[in-house]
mmCIF file as Biopython writes it, N, C-alpha, C and O atoms, coordinates in Angstrom:
data_model
#
loop_
_atom_site.group_PDB
_atom_site.id
_atom_site.type_symbol
_atom_site.label_atom_id
_atom_site.label_alt_id
_atom_site.label_comp_id
_atom_site.label_asym_id
_atom_site.label_entity_id
_atom_site.label_seq_id
_atom_site.pdbx_PDB_ins_code
_atom_site.Cartn_x
_atom_site.Cartn_y
_atom_site.Cartn_z
_atom_site.occupancy
_atom_site.B_iso_or_equiv
_atom_site.auth_seq_id
_atom_site.auth_asym_id
_atom_site.pdbx_PDB_model_num
ATOM 1   N N  . UNK A ? 1  ? 64.999 101.308 120.453 1.0 0.0 1  A 1 
ATOM 2   C CA . UNK A ? 1  ? 65.835 100.570 119.501 1.0 0.0 1  A 1 
ATOM 3   C C  . UNK A ? 1  ? 65.083 98.966  120.867 1.0 0.0 1  A 1 
ATOM 4   O O  . UNK A ? 1  ? 64.686 99.136  122.019 1.0 0.0 1  A 1 
ATOM 5   N N  . UNK A ? 2  ? 65.162 97.625  120.081 1.0 0.0 2  A 1 
ATOM 6   C CA . UNK A ? 2  ? 64.520 96.679  120.844 1.0 0.0 2  A 1 
ATOM 7   C C  . UNK A ? 2  ? 65.908 96.415  120.988 1.0 0.0 2  A 1 
ATOM 8   O O  . UNK A ? 2  ? 66.836 96.798  120.275 1.0 0.0 2  A 1 
ATOM 9   N N  . UNK A ? 3  ? 65.930 95.239  122.686 1.0 0.0 3  A 1 
ATOM 10  C CA . UNK A ? 3  ? 67.189 94.738  123.233 1.0 0.0 3  A 1 
ATOM 11  C C  . UNK A ? 3  ? 68.340 93.709  121.704 1.0 0.0 3  A 1 
ATOM 12  O O  . UNK A ? 3  ? 69.540 93.475  121.558 1.0 0.0 3  A 1 
ATOM 13  N N  . UNK A ? 4  ? 67.190 93.433  120.981 1.0 0.0 4  A 1 
ATOM 14  C CA . UNK A ? 4  ? 67.798 92.170  119.745 1.0 0.0 4  A 1 
ATOM 15  C C  . UNK A ? 4  ? 68.515 93.451  118.462 1.0 0.0 4  A 1 
ATOM 16  O O  . UNK A ? 4  ? 69.520 93.110  117.838 1.0 0.0 4  A 1 
ATOM 17  N N  . UNK A ? 5  ? 67.985 94.630  118.241 1.0 0.0 5  A 1 
ATOM 18  C CA . UNK A ? 5  ? 68.020 95.608  117.922 1.0 0.0 5  A 1 
ATOM 19  C C  . UNK A ? 5  ? 69.661 96.272  118.278 1.0 0.0 5  A 1 
ATOM 20  O O  . UNK A ? 5  ? 70.310 96.869  117.419 1.0 0.0 5  A 1 
ATOM 21  N N  . UNK A ? 6  ? 70.162 96.034  119.710 1.0 0.0 6  A 1 
ATOM 22  C CA . UNK A ? 6  ? 71.327 97.037  120.206 1.0 0.0 6  A 1 
ATOM 23  C C  . UNK A ? 6  ? 72.700 95.724  120.288 1.0 0.0 6  A 1 
ATOM 24  O O  . UNK A ? 6  ? 73.921 95.838  120.186 1.0 0.0 6  A 1 
ATOM 25  N N  . UNK A ? 7  ? 71.764 94.461  120.526 1.0 0.0 7  A 1 
ATOM 26  C CA . UNK A ? 7  ? 72.725 92.773  119.641 1.0 0.0 7  A 1 
ATOM 27  C C  . UNK A ? 7  ? 73.497 93.238  118.482 1.0 0.0 7  A 1 
ATOM 28  O O  . UNK A ? 7  ? 74.627 93.698  118.318 1.0 0.0 7  A 1 
ATOM 29  N N  . UNK A ? 8  ? 72.168 92.866  117.494 1.0 0.0 8  A 1 
ATOM 30  C CA . UNK A ? 8  ? 72.950 93.832  115.829 1.0 0.0 8  A 1 
ATOM 31  C C  . UNK A ? 8  ? 73.369 94.474  115.737 1.0 0.0 8  A 1 
ATOM 32  O O  . UNK A ? 8  ? 74.544 94.197  115.978 1.0 0.0 8  A 1 
ATOM 33  N N  . UNK A ? 9  ? 73.250 95.476  115.479 1.0 0.0 9  A 1 
ATOM 34  C CA . UNK A ? 9  ? 73.800 96.428  116.072 1.0 0.0 9  A 1 
ATOM 35  C C  . UNK A ? 9  ? 75.678 97.151  115.869 1.0 0.0 9  A 1 
ATOM 36  O O  . UNK A ? 9  ? 76.485 97.724  115.138 1.0 0.0 9  A 1 
ATOM 37  N N  . UNK A ? 10 ? 75.348 96.376  117.488 1.0 0.0 10 A 1 
ATOM 38  C CA . UNK A ? 10 ? 76.969 96.626  118.226 1.0 0.0 10 A 1 
ATOM 39  C C  . UNK A ? 10 ? 77.441 95.550  117.892 1.0 0.0 10 A 1 
ATOM 40  O O  . UNK A ? 10 ? 78.515 95.362  118.464 1.0 0.0 10 A 1 
ATOM 41  N N  . UNK A ? 11 ? 76.921 94.101  116.708 1.0 0.0 11 A 1 
ATOM 42  C CA . UNK A ? 11 ? 78.491 92.933  116.821 1.0 0.0 11 A 1 
ATOM 43  C C  . UNK A ? 11 ? 77.894 92.091  118.073 1.0 0.0 11 A 1 
ATOM 44  O O  . UNK A ? 11 ? 78.039 90.870  118.015 1.0 0.0 11 A 1 
ATOM 45  N N  . UNK A ? 12 ? 77.101 92.754  119.428 1.0 0.0 12 A 1 
ATOM 46  C CA . UNK A ? 12 ? 77.227 92.108  119.803 1.0 0.0 12 A 1 
ATOM 47  C C  . UNK A ? 12 ? 76.440 90.505  119.543 1.0 0.0 12 A 1 
ATOM 48  O O  . UNK A ? 12 ? 76.982 89.588  120.161 1.0 0.0 12 A 1 
ATOM 49  N N  . UNK A ? 13 ? 75.296 90.150  118.737 1.0 0.0 13 A 1 
ATOM 50  C CA . UNK A ? 13 ? 75.084 88.617  118.051 1.0 0.0 13 A 1 
ATOM 51  C C  . UNK A ? 13 ? 75.747 88.525  117.256 1.0 0.0 13 A 1 
ATOM 52  O O  . UNK A ? 13 ? 76.403 89.402  116.694 1.0 0.0 13 A 1 
ATOM 53  N N  . UNK A ? 14 ? 75.662 86.803  116.958 1.0 0.0 14 A 1 
ATOM 54  C CA . UNK A ? 14 ? 76.485 86.451  116.082 1.0 0.0 14 A 1 
ATOM 55  C C  . UNK A ? 14 ? 75.735 86.173  115.355 1.0 0.0 14 A 1 
ATOM 56  O O  . UNK A ? 14 ? 75.339 85.014  115.480 1.0 0.0 14 A 1 
ATOM 57  N N  . UNK A ? 15 ? 75.013 87.122  114.043 1.0 0.0 15 A 1 
ATOM 58  C CA . UNK A ? 15 ? 73.941 86.938  113.256 1.0 0.0 15 A 1 
ATOM 59  C C  . UNK A ? 15 ? 74.424 87.513  111.570 1.0 0.0 15 A 1 
ATOM 60  O O  . UNK A ? 15 ? 74.895 88.648  111.511 1.0 0.0 15 A 1 
ATOM 61  N N  . UNK A ? 16 ? 74.313 86.852  110.500 1.0 0.0 16 A 1 
ATOM 62  C CA . UNK A ? 16 ? 74.389 87.562  109.034 1.0 0.0 16 A 1 
ATOM 63  C C  . UNK A ? 16 ? 74.554 88.712  109.147 1.0 0.0 16 A 1 
ATOM 64  O O  . UNK A ? 16 ? 73.982 89.230  110.106 1.0 0.0 16 A 1 
ATOM 65  N N  . UNK A ? 17 ? 75.311 89.523  108.327 1.0 0.0 17 A 1 
ATOM 66  C CA . UNK A ? 17 ? 74.827 90.946  107.813 1.0 0.0 17 A 1 
ATOM 67  C C  . UNK A ? 17 ? 73.806 90.750  106.983 1.0 0.0 17 A 1 
ATOM 68  O O  . UNK A ? 17 ? 74.017 91.134  105.833 1.0 0.0 17 A 1 
ATOM 69  N N  . UNK A ? 18 ? 73.256 90.498  107.096 1.0 0.0 18 A 1 
ATOM 70  C CA . UNK A ? 18 ? 71.958 90.589  106.193 1.0 0.0 18 A 1 
ATOM 71  C C  . UNK A ? 18 ? 70.520 90.572  107.732 1.0 0.0 18 A 1 
ATOM 72  O O  . UNK A ? 18 ? 69.332 90.817  107.939 1.0 0.0 18 A 1 
ATOM 73  N N  . UNK A ? 19 ? 71.553 90.179  108.292 1.0 0.0 19 A 1 
ATOM 74  C CA . UNK A ? 19 ? 69.923 90.500  110.313 1.0 0.0 19 A 1 
ATOM 75  C C  . UNK A ? 19 ? 70.884 91.763  110.180 1.0 0.0 19 A 1 
ATOM 76  O O  . UNK A ? 19 ? 69.955 92.571  110.159 1.0 0.0 19 A 1 
ATOM 77  N N  . UNK A ? 20 ? 72.065 92.606  110.068 1.0 0.0 20 A 1 
ATOM 78  C CA . UNK A ? 20 ? 72.229 93.976  111.147 1.0 0.0 20 A 1 
ATOM 79  C C  . UNK A ? 20 ? 71.627 94.064  109.744 1.0 0.0 20 A 1 
ATOM 80  O O  . UNK A ? 20 ? 70.750 93.230  109.971 1.0 0.0 20 A 1 
ATOM 81  N N  . UNK A ? 21 ? 71.422 94.384  108.579 1.0 0.0 21 A 1 
ATOM 82  C CA . UNK A ? 21 ? 71.290 95.251  107.550 1.0 0.0 21 A 1 
ATOM 83  C C  . UNK A ? 21 ? 68.915 95.338  108.406 1.0 0.0 21 A 1 
ATOM 84  O O  . UNK A ? 21 ? 68.236 96.206  108.956 1.0 0.0 21 A 1 
ATOM 85  N N  . UNK A ? 22 ? 68.715 94.081  108.020 1.0 0.0 22 A 1 
ATOM 86  C CA . UNK A ? 22 ? 66.778 94.651  108.560 1.0 0.0 22 A 1 
ATOM 87  C C  . UNK A ? 22 ? 67.558 95.021  109.584 1.0 0.0 22 A 1 
ATOM 88  O O  . UNK A ? 22 ? 68.183 95.980  109.130 1.0 0.0 22 A 1 
ATOM 89  N N  . UNK A ? 23 ? 68.122 94.736  111.388 1.0 0.0 23 A 1 
ATOM 90  C CA . UNK A ? 23 ? 67.434 96.114  112.449 1.0 0.0 23 A 1 
ATOM 91  C C  . UNK A ? 23 ? 67.680 97.622  111.737 1.0 0.0 23 A 1 
ATOM 92  O O  . UNK A ? 23 ? 66.981 98.466  112.297 1.0 0.0 23 A 1 
ATOM 93  N N  . UNK A ? 24 ? 68.773 98.357  110.273 1.0 0.0 24 A 1 
ATOM 94  C CA . UNK A ? 24 ? 69.218 99.688  110.865 1.0 0.0 24 A 1 
ATOM 95  C C  . UNK A ? 24 ? 67.815 99.141  109.860 1.0 0.0 24 A 1 
ATOM 96  O O  . UNK A ? 24 ? 67.206 98.780  110.867 1.0 0.0 24 A 1 
ATOM 97  N N  . UNK A ? 25 ? 67.259 98.945  109.215 1.0 0.0 25 A 1 
ATOM 98  C CA . UNK A ? 25 ? 65.592 98.762  108.371 1.0 0.0 25 A 1 
ATOM 99  C C  . UNK A ? 25 ? 64.780 99.172  109.228 1.0 0.0 25 A 1 
ATOM 100 O O  . UNK A ? 25 ? 64.087 100.155 108.966 1.0 0.0 25 A 1 
ATOM 101 N N  . UNK A ? 26 ? 64.675 98.510  110.463 1.0 0.0 26 A 1 
ATOM 102 C CA . UNK A ? 26 ? 63.645 98.553  111.574 1.0 0.0 26 A 1 
ATOM 103 C C  . UNK A ? 26 ? 63.763 100.221 111.737 1.0 0.0 26 A 1 
ATOM 104 O O  . UNK A ? 26 ? 62.990 101.048 111.254 1.0 0.0 26 A 1 
ATOM 105 N N  . UNK A ? 27 ? 65.060 100.500 112.629 1.0 0.0 27 A 1 
ATOM 106 C CA . UNK A ? 27 ? 65.349 101.376 112.721 1.0 0.0 27 A 1 
ATOM 107 C C  . UNK A ? 27 ? 64.984 102.023 112.126 1.0 0.0 27 A 1 
ATOM 108 O O  . UNK A ? 27 ? 63.777 101.846 111.959 1.0 0.0 27 A 1 
ATOM 109 N N  . UNK A ? 28 ? 65.462 102.988 111.499 1.0 0.0 28 A 1 
ATOM 110 C CA . UNK A ? 28 ? 64.647 103.749 109.873 1.0 0.0 28 A 1 
ATOM 111 C C  . UNK A ? 28 ? 63.317 103.531 110.019 1.0 0.0 28 A 1 
ATOM 112 O O  . UNK A ? 28 ? 62.672 104.568 110.173 1.0 0.0 28 A 1 
ATOM 113 N N  . UNK A ? 29 ? 62.945 102.927 110.021 1.0 0.0 29 A 1 
ATOM 114 C CA . UNK A ? 29 ? 60.918 103.125 110.585 1.0 0.0 29 A 1 
ATOM 115 C C  . UNK A ? 29 ? 60.447 103.701 111.519 1.0 0.0 29 A 1 
ATOM 116 O O  . UNK A ? 29 ? 59.430 104.395 111.539 1.0 0.0 29 A 1 
ATOM 117 N N  . UNK A ? 30 ? 61.383 103.372 112.619 1.0 0.0 30 A 1 
ATOM 118 C CA . UNK A ? 30 ? 61.257 103.384 114.105 1.0 0.0 30 A 1 
ATOM 119 C C  . UNK A ? 30 ? 60.677 105.816 114.028 1.0 0.0 30 A 1 
ATOM 120 O O  . UNK A ? 30 ? 59.776 106.630 114.229 1.0 0.0 30 A 1 
ATOM 121 N N  . UNK A ? 31 ? 62.598 105.585 113.438 1.0 0.0 31 A 1 
ATOM 122 C CA . UNK A ? 31 ? 62.983 106.767 113.169 1.0 0.0 31 A 1 
ATOM 123 C C  . UNK A ? 31 ? 61.662 108.055 112.287 1.0 0.0 31 A 1 
ATOM 124 O O  . UNK A ? 31 ? 61.349 109.135 112.789 1.0 0.0 31 A 1 
ATOM 125 N N  . UNK A ? 32 ? 61.223 107.615 111.198 1.0 0.0 32 A 1 
ATOM 126 C CA . UNK A ? 32 ? 60.057 108.145 110.536 1.0 0.0 32 A 1 
ATOM 127 C C  . UNK A ? 32 ? 58.630 108.294 111.625 1.0 0.0 32 A 1 
ATOM 128 O O  . UNK A ? 32 ? 57.615 108.855 111.211 1.0 0.0 32 A 1 
ATOM 129 N N  . UNK A ? 33 ? 58.687 107.878 112.652 1.0 0.0 33 A 1 
ATOM 130 C CA . UNK A ? 33 ? 57.423 107.673 113.283 1.0 0.0 33 A 1 
ATOM 131 C C  . UNK A ? 33 ? 57.647 108.849 114.362 1.0 0.0 33 A 1 
ATOM 132 O O  . UNK A ? 33 ? 57.023 109.888 114.577 1.0 0.0 33 A 1 
ATOM 133 N N  . UNK A ? 34 ? 58.752 108.288 114.936 1.0 0.0 34 A 1 
ATOM 134 C CA . UNK A ? 34 ? 58.992 109.318 115.828 1.0 0.0 34 A 1 
ATOM 135 C C  . UNK A ? 34 ? 58.804 110.928 115.403 1.0 0.0 34 A 1 
ATOM 136 O O  . UNK A ? 34 ? 58.270 111.774 116.120 1.0 0.0 34 A 1 
ATOM 137 N N  . UNK A ? 35 ? 59.316 111.134 114.191 1.0 0.0 35 A 1 
ATOM 138 C CA . UNK A ? 35 ? 59.086 112.094 113.528 1.0 0.0 35 A 1 
ATOM 139 C C  . UNK A ? 35 ? 58.312 112.478 113.765 1.0 0.0 35 A 1 
ATOM 140 O O  . UNK A ? 35 ? 58.174 113.275 114.693 1.0 0.0 35 A 1 
ATOM 141 N N  . UNK A ? 36 ? 57.471 112.084 113.033 1.0 0.0 36 A 1 
ATOM 142 C CA . UNK A ? 36 ? 55.602 112.090 113.272 1.0 0.0 36 A 1 
ATOM 143 C C  . UNK A ? 36 ? 55.253 112.415 114.311 1.0 0.0 36 A 1 
ATOM 144 O O  . UNK A ? 36 ? 54.698 113.463 114.642 1.0 0.0 36 A 1 
ATOM 145 N N  . UNK A ? 37 ? 55.664 111.196 115.157 1.0 0.0 37 A 1 
ATOM 146 C CA . UNK A ? 37 ? 55.575 111.999 117.290 1.0 0.0 37 A 1 
ATOM 147 C C  . UNK A ? 37 ? 55.720 113.008 117.323 1.0 0.0 37 A 1 
ATOM 148 O O  . UNK A ? 37 ? 54.639 113.500 117.646 1.0 0.0 37 A 1 
ATOM 149 N N  . UNK A ? 38 ? 56.435 113.754 117.184 1.0 0.0 38 A 1 
ATOM 150 C CA . UNK A ? 38 ? 57.254 114.803 117.179 1.0 0.0 38 A 1 
ATOM 151 C C  . UNK A ? 38 ? 56.456 115.725 117.015 1.0 0.0 38 A 1 
ATOM 152 O O  . UNK A ? 38 ? 55.863 116.386 117.867 1.0 0.0 38 A 1 
ATOM 153 N N  . UNK A ? 39 ? 56.416 115.806 115.582 1.0 0.0 39 A 1 
ATOM 154 C CA . UNK A ? 39 ? 55.238 117.071 115.292 1.0 0.0 39 A 1 
ATOM 155 C C  . UNK A ? 39 ? 53.997 117.035 115.709 1.0 0.0 39 A 1 
ATOM 156 O O  . UNK A ? 39 ? 53.473 118.097 115.371 1.0 0.0 39 A 1 
ATOM 157 N N  . UNK A ? 40 ? 52.940 116.084 116.504 1.0 0.0 40 A 1 
ATOM 158 C CA . UNK A ? 40 ? 52.195 115.554 117.227 1.0 0.0 40 A 1 
ATOM 159 C C  . UNK A ? 40 ? 51.944 116.684 118.205 1.0 0.0 40 A 1 
ATOM 160 O O  . UNK A ? 40 ? 51.099 117.578 118.180 1.0 0.0 40 A 1 
ATOM 161 N N  . UNK A ? 41 ? 53.571 116.212 119.676 1.0 0.0 41 A 1 
ATOM 162 C CA . UNK A ? 41 ? 53.510 116.339 120.810 1.0 0.0 41 A 1 
ATOM 163 C C  . UNK A ? 41 ? 54.030 118.124 120.431 1.0 0.0 41 A 1 
ATOM 164 O O  . UNK A ? 41 ? 53.485 119.020 121.076 1.0 0.0 41 A 1 
ATOM 165 N N  . UNK A ? 42 ? 54.946 118.429 119.511 1.0 0.0 42 A 1 
ATOM 166 C CA . UNK A ? 42 ? 55.117 120.185 119.878 1.0 0.0 42 A 1 
ATOM 167 C C  . UNK A ? 42 ? 53.767 120.913 119.699 1.0 0.0 42 A 1 
ATOM 168 O O  . UNK A ? 42 ? 53.895 121.890 120.436 1.0 0.0 42 A 1 
ATOM 169 N N  . UNK A ? 43 ? 52.573 120.983 119.145 1.0 0.0 43 A 1 
ATOM 170 C CA . UNK A ? 43 ? 51.765 121.060 118.630 1.0 0.0 43 A 1 
ATOM 171 C C  . UNK A ? 43 ? 50.312 121.260 119.714 1.0 0.0 43 A 1 
ATOM 172 O O  . UNK A ? 43 ? 49.577 122.157 120.127 1.0 0.0 43 A 1 
ATOM 173 N N  . UNK A ? 44 ? 50.538 119.415 119.850 1.0 0.0 44 A 1 
ATOM 174 C CA . UNK A ? 44 ? 48.966 119.904 121.254 1.0 0.0 44 A 1 
ATOM 175 C C  . UNK A ? 44 ? 49.846 119.105 122.253 1.0 0.0 44 A 1 
ATOM 176 O O  . UNK A ? 44 ? 49.043 118.492 122.957 1.0 0.0 44 A 1 
ATOM 177 N N  . UNK A ? 45 ? 51.405 118.749 122.746 1.0 0.0 45 A 1 
ATOM 178 C CA . UNK A ? 45 ? 51.782 118.717 124.189 1.0 0.0 45 A 1 
ATOM 179 C C  . UNK A ? 45 ? 53.152 118.982 123.962 1.0 0.0 45 A 1 
ATOM 180 O O  . UNK A ? 45 ? 53.867 118.184 123.355 1.0 0.0 45 A 1 
ATOM 181 N N  . UNK A ? 46 ? 53.727 120.507 124.602 1.0 0.0 46 A 1 
ATOM 182 C CA . UNK A ? 46 ? 54.723 120.595 124.246 1.0 0.0 46 A 1 
ATOM 183 C C  . UNK A ? 46 ? 55.311 120.068 125.284 1.0 0.0 46 A 1 
ATOM 184 O O  . UNK A ? 46 ? 56.166 119.358 124.755 1.0 0.0 46 A 1 
ATOM 185 N N  . UNK A ? 47 ? 55.427 119.935 126.505 1.0 0.0 47 A 1 
ATOM 186 C CA . UNK A ? 47 ? 55.856 119.934 127.021 1.0 0.0 47 A 1 
ATOM 187 C C  . UNK A ? 47 ? 56.536 118.697 127.166 1.0 0.0 47 A 1 
ATOM 188 O O  . UNK A ? 47 ? 57.729 118.607 127.458 1.0 0.0 47 A 1 
ATOM 189 N N  . UNK A ? 48 ? 55.636 117.580 126.925 1.0 0.0 48 A 1 
ATOM 190 C CA . UNK A ? 48 ? 56.237 116.140 125.893 1.0 0.0 48 A 1 
ATOM 191 C C  . UNK A ? 48 ? 57.243 115.851 125.240 1.0 0.0 48 A 1 
ATOM 192 O O  . UNK A ? 48 ? 58.012 114.891 125.180 1.0 0.0 48 A 1 
ATOM 193 N N  . UNK A ? 49 ? 57.083 117.269 124.527 1.0 0.0 49 A 1 
ATOM 194 C CA . UNK A ? 49 ? 57.818 117.803 123.002 1.0 0.0 49 A 1 
ATOM 195 C C  . UNK A ? 49 ? 58.788 117.977 123.341 1.0 0.0 49 A 1 
ATOM 196 O O  . UNK A ? 49 ? 59.836 117.748 122.738 1.0 0.0 49 A 1 
ATOM 197 N N  . UNK A ? 50 ? 58.611 118.521 124.617 1.0 0.0 50 A 1 
ATOM 198 C CA . UNK A ? 50 ? 60.016 119.229 125.214 1.0 0.0 50 A 1 
ATOM 199 C C  . UNK A ? 50 ? 60.938 118.010 125.821 1.0 0.0 50 A 1 
ATOM 200 O O  . UNK A ? 50 ? 62.142 118.218 125.669 1.0 0.0 50 A 1 
ATOM 201 N N  . UNK A ? 51 ? 60.599 116.770 126.485 1.0 0.0 51 A 1 
ATOM 202 C CA . UNK A ? 51 ? 61.672 116.528 127.476 1.0 0.0 51 A 1 
ATOM 203 C C  . UNK A ? 51 ? 61.689 114.946 125.990 1.0 0.0 51 A 1 
ATOM 204 O O  . UNK A ? 51 ? 62.451 113.991 126.138 1.0 0.0 51 A 1 
ATOM 205 N N  . UNK A ? 52 ? 60.603 115.066 124.592 1.0 0.0 52 A 1 
ATOM 206 C CA . UNK A ? 52 ? 61.664 114.433 123.727 1.0 0.0 52 A 1 
ATOM 207 C C  . UNK A ? 52 ? 62.481 115.116 123.238 1.0 0.0 52 A 1 
ATOM 208 O O  . UNK A ? 52 ? 63.504 114.478 122.989 1.0 0.0 52 A 1 
ATOM 209 N N  . UNK A ? 53 ? 62.515 115.918 123.029 1.0 0.0 53 A 1 
ATOM 210 C CA . UNK A ? 53 ? 63.798 116.838 122.735 1.0 0.0 53 A 1 
ATOM 211 C C  . UNK A ? 53 ? 65.162 116.872 123.206 1.0 0.0 53 A 1 
ATOM 212 O O  . UNK A ? 53 ? 66.233 116.664 122.635 1.0 0.0 53 A 1 
ATOM 213 N N  . UNK A ? 54 ? 64.786 117.260 124.669 1.0 0.0 54 A 1 
ATOM 214 C CA . UNK A ? 54 ? 65.787 117.105 126.001 1.0 0.0 54 A 1 
ATOM 215 C C  . UNK A ? 54 ? 66.535 115.707 125.350 1.0 0.0 54 A 1 
ATOM 216 O O  . UNK A ? 54 ? 67.565 115.811 124.684 1.0 0.0 54 A 1 
ATOM 217 N N  . UNK A ? 55 ? 65.715 114.037 125.699 1.0 0.0 55 A 1 
ATOM 218 C CA . UNK A ? 55 ? 66.317 112.928 125.849 1.0 0.0 55 A 1 
ATOM 219 C C  . UNK A ? 55 ? 66.998 112.733 123.571 1.0 0.0 55 A 1 
ATOM 220 O O  . UNK A ? 55 ? 67.883 112.108 122.987 1.0 0.0 55 A 1 
ATOM 221 N N  . UNK A ? 56 ? 66.337 113.307 123.329 1.0 0.0 56 A 1 
ATOM 222 C CA . UNK A ? 56 ? 67.457 112.816 121.888 1.0 0.0 56 A 1 
ATOM 223 C C  . UNK A ? 56 ? 68.683 114.475 121.777 1.0 0.0 56 A 1 
ATOM 224 O O  . UNK A ? 56 ? 69.908 114.404 121.873 1.0 0.0 56 A 1 
ATOM 225 N N  . UNK A ? 57 ? 68.131 115.381 121.628 1.0 0.0 57 A 1 
ATOM 226 C CA . UNK A ? 57 ? 68.933 116.199 121.779 1.0 0.0 57 A 1 
ATOM 227 C C  . UNK A ? 57 ? 70.564 116.722 122.095 1.0 0.0 57 A 1 
ATOM 228 O O  . UNK A ? 57 ? 71.617 117.189 121.660 1.0 0.0 57 A 1 
ATOM 229 N N  . UNK A ? 58 ? 69.646 116.121 123.433 1.0 0.0 58 A 1 
ATOM 230 C CA . UNK A ? 58 ? 71.021 116.768 124.661 1.0 0.0 58 A 1 
ATOM 231 C C  . UNK A ? 58 ? 72.169 115.071 124.180 1.0 0.0 58 A 1 
ATOM 232 O O  . UNK A ? 58 ? 72.926 114.547 124.997 1.0 0.0 58 A 1 
ATOM 233 N N  . UNK A ? 59 ? 72.044 114.750 123.271 1.0 0.0 59 A 1 
ATOM 234 C CA . UNK A ? 59 ? 73.177 113.261 123.842 1.0 0.0 59 A 1 
ATOM 235 C C  . UNK A ? 59 ? 74.334 113.145 123.251 1.0 0.0 59 A 1 
ATOM 236 O O  . UNK A ? 59 ? 75.098 112.231 123.562 1.0 0.0 59 A 1 
#
């Protein structure tokens, strides 16, 4: 997430709900892209794939 996304999602930014929904939509798109990236890393660079899994799944 960007710093702005974080502020909007957490409510730190004083913005209309529509801006929070826009941030959530952008984040969903990035998650979809991350899923594709993970598949590529798993096949072509298992070491980086392992780092990604540890960073995301161990939280």
